[in-house]
Backbone as CSV, one residue per row, in Angstrom:
resi,resn,N_x,N_y,N_z,CA_x,CA_y,CA_z,C_x,C_y,C_z
1,MET,1.014,-0.789,0.153,-0.236,0.119,-0.091,0.794,1.133,-0.039
2,ALA,0.659,2.204,-0.831,1.348,3.516,-0.916,1.108,4.207,0.252
3,GLU,1.993,5.000,0.692,2.408,5.963,1.735,1.343,7.031,1.440
4,THR,0.528,7.602,2.441,-0.640,8.758,2.389,0.384,10.040,2.584
5,ALA,-0.160,10.980,2.048,0.570,12.469,2.235,0.833,12.432,3.646
6,ARG,-0.165,12.322,4.534,0.049,12.379,5.975,0.996,11.488,6.453
7,GLN,0.859,10.081,6.541,2.034,9.430,6.544,3.262,9.854,6.390
8,ARG,3.494,10.260,5.252,4.868,11.104,4.685,4.941,12.057,5.078
9,GLN,4.599,13.079,5.680,4.432,14.104,6.631,5.317,13.704,7.863
10,LYS,4.243,12.683,8.641,4.709,12.221,10.116,6.066,11.527,9.813
11,ARG,6.439,10.896,8.898,7.743,10.128,9.038,8.833,11.540,8.516
12,GLN,8.972,12.144,7.607,9.607,13.149,7.613,9.720,14.014,8.658
13,THR,8.811,14.420,9.679,8.668,14.976,10.749,9.634,14.138,11.717
14,ARG,9.607,12.922,11.724,10.382,12.001,12.815,11.330,12.470,12.641
15,GLU,12.077,11.961,11.138,13.378,12.133,10.691,13.772,13.311,11.048
16,ARG,13.262,14.332,10.883,13.402,15.597,11.090,14.128,15.547,12.440
17,ILE,13.337,15.730,13.455,13.733,15.320,14.666,14.763,14.592,15.014
18,LEU,15.164,13.545,14.896,15.889,12.524,15.043,17.445,13.235,14.562
19,GLU,17.336,13.644,13.363,18.274,14.654,12.662,18.790,15.706,13.508
20,SER,18.084,16.120,14.017,18.224,17.492,14.549,18.953,17.014,16.113
21,ALA,18.633,15.980,16.759,18.914,15.458,17.830,20.332,14.742,17.574
22,ARG,20.864,14.407,16.570,21.824,13.856,16.336,22.678,15.285,15.897
23,ASN,22.197,16.174,15.424,23.167,17.673,15.012,23.746,17.972,16.407
24,LEU,22.837,18.227,17.236,22.873,18.908,18.698,24.098,17.713,19.109
25,MET,24.176,16.874,19.345,24.947,15.708,20.094,26.140,15.608,19.207
26,ALA,26.206,16.054,18.002,27.281,15.946,17.333,28.519,17.113,17.499
27,GLY,27.680,18.088,18.124,28.348,19.131,18.418,29.067,19.150,19.973
28,GLY,29.007,18.143,20.439,29.606,17.710,21.343,29.211,17.325,22.960
29,ARG,27.388,17.393,22.589,26.586,17.216,23.934,26.152,15.663,23.785
30,GLY,25.864,15.208,25.212,25.252,14.127,25.210,23.706,14.052,25.211
31,LEU,23.318,13.409,25.029,21.484,12.864,24.862,21.350,13.282,26.651
32,ASP,21.755,13.167,27.620,21.279,13.587,28.833,21.431,15.027,29.214
33,SER,21.893,15.717,28.258,22.173,16.865,28.673,21.220,17.759,27.439
34,LEU,20.500,17.307,26.813,19.435,17.670,25.892,18.062,17.762,26.298
35,GLY,17.249,18.384,25.672,15.946,18.407,26.421,15.133,18.501,25.320
36,LEU,13.728,18.068,25.285,12.778,18.178,23.979,12.506,19.189,23.866
37,ARG,12.401,20.034,24.349,12.034,21.602,23.708,13.043,22.102,23.097
38,GLU,14.507,21.849,23.614,15.672,22.418,22.567,15.826,21.259,21.093
39,VAL,15.498,20.091,21.379,15.447,19.258,20.022,14.060,20.029,18.997
40,ALA,13.103,20.207,20.280,12.042,21.176,19.135,12.597,22.284,18.465
41,ARG,13.101,22.994,19.208,13.331,24.272,18.262,14.317,24.159,17.313
42,GLU,15.325,23.504,17.441,16.314,22.800,16.622,15.626,22.377,15.299
43,SER,14.386,21.470,15.424,13.549,21.019,14.329,12.665,21.947,13.546
44,SER,12.927,23.194,14.401,11.816,24.324,13.644,10.267,23.540,14.457
45,LEU,10.282,23.234,15.444,8.514,22.273,15.432,8.107,23.530,17.085
46,ALA,7.324,23.211,17.569,6.499,23.479,18.319,6.793,22.428,19.321
47,ALA,7.007,22.944,20.706,7.197,21.516,21.733,6.503,20.548,21.555
48,THR,5.198,21.015,21.456,3.926,20.148,21.630,3.843,19.238,20.136
49,SER,4.342,19.507,19.175,4.396,19.149,17.759,5.612,17.810,18.351
50,LEU,6.650,17.898,18.764,7.484,16.894,18.896,6.940,15.657,19.956
51,TYR,6.012,16.662,20.968,5.835,15.015,21.992,4.497,14.512,21.200
52,ASN,4.263,14.677,20.121,3.330,14.085,19.244,4.278,12.470,18.722
53,HIS,5.509,12.979,18.542,6.204,11.805,17.865,7.107,11.159,19.109
54,PHE,7.426,11.792,19.906,8.346,11.160,21.329,7.688,11.937,22.585
55,PRO,6.972,10.784,23.353,6.292,11.732,24.748,7.671,12.030,25.705
56,ASP,8.828,11.374,25.374,9.787,11.683,26.731,11.457,11.683,26.167
57,MET,11.999,11.901,26.496,13.556,11.590,26.351,13.976,10.207,26.303
58,GLU,13.505,9.281,27.010,13.647,8.169,26.841,13.231,7.501,25.390
59,ALA,11.995,7.882,25.270,11.625,7.483,23.729,12.464,7.915,22.893
60,LEU,12.861,9.213,22.555,13.661,9.907,21.677,15.106,8.968,21.530
61,GLY,15.819,8.539,22.872,16.977,8.186,22.967,16.790,6.525,22.018
62,LEU,15.820,6.048,22.542,15.691,4.743,21.836,15.690,4.720,20.499
63,ALA,14.751,5.781,19.997,14.627,5.900,18.602,16.138,6.313,17.674
64,LEU,16.695,6.881,18.364,18.225,7.213,18.036,18.922,6.058,17.970
65,ILE,18.920,5.190,19.185,19.745,4.095,19.030,19.208,3.242,17.955
66,ASP,17.797,2.990,17.740,17.256,2.056,16.790,17.297,2.421,15.228
67,SER,17.889,3.740,14.976,18.109,4.398,14.041,19.383,4.182,13.608
68,CYS,20.147,4.101,14.443,21.752,3.847,14.553,21.815,2.533,13.999
69,CYS,21.515,1.258,14.687,21.220,0.240,13.922,20.722,-0.132,12.769
70,PHE,19.644,0.626,12.616,19.294,0.492,11.369,20.151,0.528,10.269
71,ARG,20.824,1.791,10.176,21.789,2.238,9.415,23.087,1.268,9.640
72,LEU,23.484,0.684,10.664,24.351,-0.345,10.797,23.758,-1.440,9.499
73,ARG,22.932,-2.285,9.943,22.143,-3.099,9.209,22.236,-2.773,8.196
74,SER,21.869,-1.728,7.552,21.365,-1.336,6.511,22.922,-1.676,5.240
75,ALA,24.175,-0.822,6.155,25.260,-0.695,5.356,25.975,-2.235,5.207
76,MET,25.680,-3.513,6.299,26.341,-4.446,6.468,25.463,-5.332,5.049
77,GLU,24.140,-5.297,4.944,23.383,-5.520,3.917,24.018,-5.071,2.321
78,TYR,24.011,-4.066,2.511,25.027,-3.577,1.002,25.837,-4.200,0.597
79,GLU,27.025,-4.082,1.868,28.350,-5.067,1.453,27.969,-6.080,1.468
80,ARG,27.347,-6.637,1.996,27.312,-8.630,1.929,26.792,-8.820,0.561
81,ARG,25.966,-7.906,-0.051,25.387,-8.174,-1.531,26.290,-8.065,-2.352
82,SER,27.407,-7.135,-2.032,28.337,-6.530,-3.125,29.377,-7.745,-2.714
83,MET,29.568,-8.525,-2.247,30.798,-9.268,-1.763,30.613,-10.524,-2.742
84,SER,31.539,-11.276,-3.017,32.105,-12.500,-3.508,31.882,-13.516,-2.647
85,TRP,31.109,-14.805,-2.765,31.458,-15.409,-2.062,32.268,-16.400,-2.517
86,SER,32.587,-16.333,-3.727,33.758,-17.043,-4.699,35.179,-16.973,-3.818
87,ASP,35.314,-16.084,-2.955,36.263,-15.781,-2.095,36.545,-16.541,-0.931
88,GLY,35.287,-17.754,-0.641,35.535,-18.175,0.301,34.715,-17.356,1.640
89,PHE,34.094,-18.269,2.345,33.572,-17.970,3.780,34.413,-17.222,4.690
90,PRO,35.743,-17.332,5.053,36.703,-16.733,5.478,36.945,-15.455,5.295
91,VAL,37.035,-15.048,4.082,37.423,-13.714,3.532,36.042,-13.052,3.786
92,THR,35.240,-13.656,3.231,33.837,-12.886,3.415,33.557,-12.223,4.736
93,LEU,33.761,-13.166,5.572,33.346,-13.060,7.327,34.144,-12.000,7.585
94,ARG,35.402,-11.819,7.191,36.496,-10.771,7.650,36.004,-9.576,7.307
95,ARG,35.639,-9.752,5.917,35.381,-7.935,5.264,33.687,-7.778,6.280
96,THR,33.018,-8.702,6.468,31.910,-7.909,7.366,32.131,-7.531,8.406
97,ALA,33.352,-8.552,9.333,33.970,-8.193,10.777,34.594,-6.567,10.592
98,MET,35.058,-6.504,9.573,35.908,-5.063,9.388,34.887,-4.085,9.193
99,ILE,33.748,-4.323,8.312,32.878,-3.319,8.107,32.074,-3.081,9.687
100,PHE,32.067,-3.997,10.590,31.167,-3.838,11.937,32.413,-2.963,12.759
101,ALA,33.390,-3.374,12.652,34.672,-2.881,13.734,34.573,-1.366,13.274
102,CYS,34.640,-1.009,12.096,34.957,0.588,11.395,33.456,1.183,12.054
103,TRP,32.532,0.906,12.261,31.244,1.256,12.636,31.546,1.619,14.120
104,CYS,31.853,0.362,14.531,31.950,0.533,16.096,32.762,1.565,16.671
105,SER,34.101,1.609,15.826,35.030,2.632,16.153,34.383,4.375,15.854
106,SER,33.686,4.318,14.755,33.038,5.542,14.544,31.917,6.087,15.619
107,VAL,31.439,4.879,16.188,30.277,5.412,17.084,30.889,5.525,18.368
108,TRP,31.873,4.674,18.879,32.848,4.954,19.988,33.542,6.423,19.944
109,ALA,33.777,6.709,18.761,34.550,8.354,18.776,33.504,9.287,18.826
110,ALA,32.616,9.137,18.385,31.361,9.926,18.278,31.115,10.093,20.132
111,MET,31.100,8.916,21.139,30.505,8.602,22.187,31.628,9.519,23.147
112,ILE,32.747,9.288,22.616,34.097,9.752,23.640,33.452,11.503,23.313
113,ALA,33.448,11.916,21.900,33.497,13.236,21.646,32.266,13.936,22.379
114,THR,31.310,13.319,22.418,29.944,14.417,23.342,30.242,13.585,25.069
115,GLY,31.111,12.892,25.552,31.461,12.847,26.890,30.235,12.155,27.521
């Protein structure tokens, strides 16, 4: 079933909220130092609009984690499809492990940067 205009708008707003939270955190802030009203301002939304998507910071934090994990899964799936199994299982497994290690390293660096 095709996405309706309202569903698309809700999805885009949610993505904008998540991106705004990521941007604030990329500036060196930790999730525990952010407030929903601050994220709403960064998203160019009224606080009440943000509460329609995330009732509290815990819900926003969990959505950020889910988004991050989805990006990892997508990247690994893309790489897996582009790999040649003719190289053998050990080589393919090593490449997949390297993708995961690079991702973990970048997430760890971001966590250190935000305190």
